[in-house]
C-alpha positions as CSV (number, residue, x, y, z in Angstrom):
1,M,0.0,0.0,-0.1
2,K,2.9,2.5,0.6
3,R,4.2,1.9,-2.8
4,L,0.7,2.3,-4.5
5,S,0.5,5.5,-2.4
6,R,3.7,6.6,-4.0
7,L,2.7,5.6,-7.6
8,E,-0.5,7.7,-6.7
9,L,1.1,10.8,-6.2
10,R,2.7,10.4,-9.6
11,Y,0.1,8.9,-11.8
12,G,-3.3,9.2,-9.7
13,R,-4.5,11.8,-12.3
14,Y,-4.8,8.9,-14.9
15,A,-7.2,7.0,-12.7
16,I,-10.8,6.5,-14.1
17,S,-13.5,7.6,-11.5
18,N,-16.5,5.4,-11.2
19,L,-14.6,2.4,-13.3
20,T,-17.4,0.0,-12.0
21,L,-20.1,2.0,-13.1
22,Y,-18.8,2.0,-16.9
23,I,-18.3,-1.6,-16.5
24,A,-21.8,-2.1,-15.1
25,A,-23.4,-0.4,-17.9
26,L,-21.4,-2.0,-20.4
27,N,-22.5,-5.6,-19.0
28,L,-26.0,-4.1,-19.3
29,A,-25.5,-3.1,-22.9
30,V,-24.2,-6.5,-23.9
31,F,-27.3,-8.1,-22.3
32,L,-29.7,-6.1,-24.0
33,L,-27.7,-6.6,-27.4
34,S,-27.7,-10.4,-26.9
35,V,-31.4,-10.2,-26.2
36,F,-32.4,-8.2,-29.3
37,S,-30.2,-10.0,-31.5
38,R,-32.0,-13.3,-30.5
39,G,-28.9,-15.0,-29.5
40,Y,-25.7,-14.8,-27.7
41,G,-23.4,-14.5,-30.7
42,I,-22.1,-11.2,-29.4
43,V,-20.7,-13.0,-26.5
44,G,-18.4,-15.0,-28.7
45,L,-16.8,-12.0,-29.9
46,L,-16.1,-10.4,-26.7
47,T,-14.9,-13.3,-24.7
48,L,-11.0,-13.7,-24.1
49,N,-10.2,-16.6,-26.4
50,P,-6.5,-16.7,-26.6
51,N,-6.6,-19.0,-29.8
52,R,-8.4,-16.2,-31.4
53,I,-6.1,-13.7,-30.1
54,I,-3.0,-15.2,-31.3
55,K,-4.3,-16.6,-34.8
56,N,-6.7,-13.5,-36.1
57,L,-5.1,-10.8,-33.9
58,E,-8.3,-10.0,-32.2
59,I,-6.7,-7.7,-29.6
60,W,-10.0,-6.3,-28.5
61,R,-10.6,-9.3,-26.6
62,L,-8.1,-8.4,-24.1
63,I,-10.4,-5.8,-22.8
64,T,-14.0,-6.8,-23.8
65,F,-14.3,-9.9,-21.9
66,V,-14.9,-8.0,-18.7
67,F,-18.1,-6.5,-20.6
68,I,-19.7,-10.2,-20.4
69,P,-22.6,-10.3,-18.1
70,E,-22.6,-13.0,-15.0
71,T,-26.1,-13.8,-16.1
72,F,-28.5,-13.7,-19.1
73,S,-31.6,-13.9,-17.2
74,I,-33.9,-10.9,-17.5
75,F,-34.9,-11.4,-13.7
76,W,-31.5,-11.4,-12.3
77,I,-29.2,-9.2,-14.6
78,L,-30.3,-5.8,-12.8
79,F,-29.1,-7.4,-9.5
80,S,-26.1,-8.5,-11.4
81,V,-25.0,-5.4,-12.9
82,Y,-26.0,-3.4,-9.6
83,L,-23.7,-5.8,-7.4
84,I,-20.7,-4.8,-9.7
85,Y,-21.4,-1.3,-9.4
86,M,-22.1,-1.2,-5.8
87,L,-19.1,-3.4,-4.9
88,G,-16.7,-0.9,-6.8
89,E,-18.1,2.1,-5.7
90,S,-17.6,0.9,-1.8
91,L,-14.2,-0.1,-2.7
92,E,-13.3,3.2,-4.5
93,R,-14.9,5.4,-1.3
94,Y,-12.6,3.1,1.1
95,W,-9.3,3.0,-1.1
96,G,-9.5,6.1,-3.6
97,T,-9.9,6.0,-7.1
98,F,-6.5,5.0,-8.1
99,K,-6.0,2.1,-5.6
100,L,-9.4,0.8,-7.1
101,N,-8.2,1.0,-10.4
102,V,-5.0,-1.0,-9.7
103,Y,-7.0,-3.6,-7.9
104,Y,-9.2,-4.0,-11.2
105,F,-6.8,-3.8,-13.8
106,V,-4.3,-6.1,-12.0
107,G,-7.2,-8.8,-11.8
108,M,-7.9,-8.0,-15.6
109,L,-4.4,-9.0,-16.3
110,G,-4.3,-12.2,-13.8
111,S,-7.4,-13.3,-16.0
112,I,-5.7,-12.5,-19.2
113,I,-2.5,-14.6,-18.0
114,A,-4.8,-17.1,-16.5
115,A,-6.5,-17.7,-19.7
116,F,-3.2,-18.3,-21.7
117,I,-1.8,-20.6,-19.1
118,T,-5.0,-22.9,-19.7
119,Y,-4.4,-22.2,-23.6
120,I,-0.8,-23.4,-23.5
121,F,-1.4,-26.7,-21.7
122,A,-5.0,-27.7,-22.7
123,K,-5.6,-25.4,-25.9
124,T,-8.7,-24.1,-24.5
125,G,-8.7,-21.1,-22.2
126,A,-11.9,-18.9,-22.9
127,M,-12.5,-16.4,-20.1
128,T,-15.0,-13.9,-19.0
129,G,-15.1,-11.7,-16.2
130,Y,-16.0,-14.2,-13.6
131,Y,-12.8,-14.4,-11.4
132,L,-12.4,-10.6,-11.8
133,N,-15.9,-9.9,-10.4
134,M,-15.0,-12.6,-7.7
135,S,-12.2,-10.9,-6.7
136,L,-14.2,-7.7,-6.3
137,F,-16.6,-9.5,-4.0
138,L,-14.0,-11.1,-1.8
139,A,-12.1,-7.5,-1.5
140,Y,-15.6,-6.3,-0.2
141,A,-16.2,-9.3,2.1
142,T,-13.0,-8.8,3.7
143,L,-13.0,-5.2,4.3
144,F,-16.6,-4.9,5.0
145,P,-17.5,-8.3,6.9
146,E,-20.3,-7.3,8.7
147,Q,-22.4,-5.9,6.0
148,E,-25.6,-8.0,5.2
149,F,-26.8,-8.9,1.9
150,M,-30.7,-10.0,1.6
151,I,-30.5,-13.6,-0.2
152,F,-33.5,-13.7,-2.3
153,F,-34.6,-10.3,-0.8
154,I,-35.9,-12.2,2.2
155,L,-32.8,-13.6,4.2
156,P,-30.3,-11.4,5.7
157,V,-26.8,-13.2,5.6
158,K,-23.5,-11.2,6.3
159,V,-21.4,-10.6,3.5
160,K,-18.4,-12.5,5.5
161,Y,-20.3,-15.8,5.2
162,L,-20.7,-15.4,1.5
163,G,-17.2,-14.6,1.1
164,M,-16.1,-17.6,3.0
165,L,-18.4,-19.8,0.7
166,D,-16.6,-18.2,-2.3
167,A,-13.2,-18.9,-1.1
168,A,-14.1,-22.4,-0.3
169,F,-15.5,-22.8,-3.6
170,L,-11.9,-21.5,-5.1
171,L,-10.1,-23.9,-2.6
172,Y,-12.1,-26.8,-3.8
173,S,-11.5,-26.0,-7.5
174,I,-7.9,-25.8,-7.1
175,Y,-8.0,-29.0,-5.1
176,F,-10.1,-30.9,-7.7
177,S,-7.8,-29.4,-10.4
178,I,-4.8,-30.9,-8.8
179,S,-6.4,-34.1,-8.0
180,I,-7.3,-34.8,-11.8
181,G,-3.7,-33.7,-12.8
182,A,-4.7,-30.6,-14.2
183,W,-2.2,-28.4,-12.2
184,Y,-2.1,-25.9,-14.7
185,Q,-5.4,-24.9,-14.0
186,A,-5.0,-24.6,-10.3
187,V,-2.4,-22.2,-11.2
188,A,-4.6,-20.5,-13.5
189,I,-7.2,-20.1,-10.9
190,L,-4.4,-18.5,-8.5
191,V,-3.3,-16.1,-11.1
192,A,-7.0,-15.1,-11.8
193,I,-7.1,-13.9,-8.5
194,I,-3.7,-12.4,-8.1
195,N,-5.2,-8.9,-7.4
196,Y,-6.9,-10.5,-3.9
197,L,-3.7,-12.3,-3.1
198,L,-1.2,-9.1,-3.6
199,F,-3.7,-6.8,-1.7
200,F,-4.8,-9.2,1.2
201,G,-2.3,-11.8,1.3
202,K,-0.1,-10.4,3.7
203,D,-2.8,-9.6,6.1
204,F,-3.8,-13.2,5.9
205,I,-0.3,-14.2,6.6
206,K,-0.1,-12.0,9.8
207,W,-3.7,-13.4,11.0
208,I,-2.6,-17.0,10.5
209,K,1.0,-16.2,12.4
210,L,-1.3,-14.5,15.4
211,R,-3.7,-17.4,15.5
212,R,-0.9,-19.8,15.7
213,Q,0.7,-17.7,18.5
214,V,-2.7,-17.6,20.4
215,A,-2.8,-21.2,20.4
216,K,0.7,-21.8,21.7
217,N,0.1,-19.3,24.5
218,R,-3.1,-21.0,25.3
219,K,-1.2,-24.4,25.4
220,R,1.5,-23.0,27.5
221,F,-1.1,-21.5,29.9
222,F,-2.7,-24.6,30.3
223,D,0.6,-26.6,30.6
224,Q,1.5,-24.4,33.6
225,V,-1.9,-24.5,35.2
226,R,-2.3,-28.4,35.0
227,P,0.1,-29.3,37.8
228,Y,-1.7,-27.0,40.0
229,N,-5.1,-28.4,39.4
230,D,-3.8,-31.9,39.8
231,R,-2.4,-31.1,43.1
232,Y,-5.5,-29.5,44.0
233,R,-7.6,-32.8,43.2
234,K,-5.4,-34.8,45.6
235,Y,-6.5,-32.7,48.4
């Protein structure tokens, strides 16, 4: 964060304000285009497809994959684009415009590298903004764990629990990829969320060390108290 602050002093004026508002609006635009075109052909033109980029030089795919909405359900699309905007807007207020830009664009770069890793080893690797949007949600859940979301507009659930579910899914995906010998897929998943790991990895390491130290202190305390308890029982 200190390095980011120094970079912000030099390059902060180039940061894009309300970045996720534009991303959300373009997600909605792609959804509407796909509906009015009576098909999802437009998605095929926007997906991050390494094969098409290399062979046909379709460079725009390096950017347009983040415009593909998470859902094509008329019922859920408004919720989906609002969530992208709300997460980004909250992070921008907390971090500032420049840091959010760095987080988002590093996430884009991670998704691009992940797609090419998969393409190199499996000759596939089409990518949407799925992991990028997940990294936004994980960042929000880490910074605002006590906020509540209304599941199905009825059930209030703290966002930290939803973040834990996403983290569990990622860990399972990594474990499953390794178990079937697709280690490159596990690497690709980690690279796809590299922005989250860079921003929060150090804090998690400190938290793990703290928990281990607390466990050691508790064990040391009970080891010291146990002889006195045993002596008291004799009387």
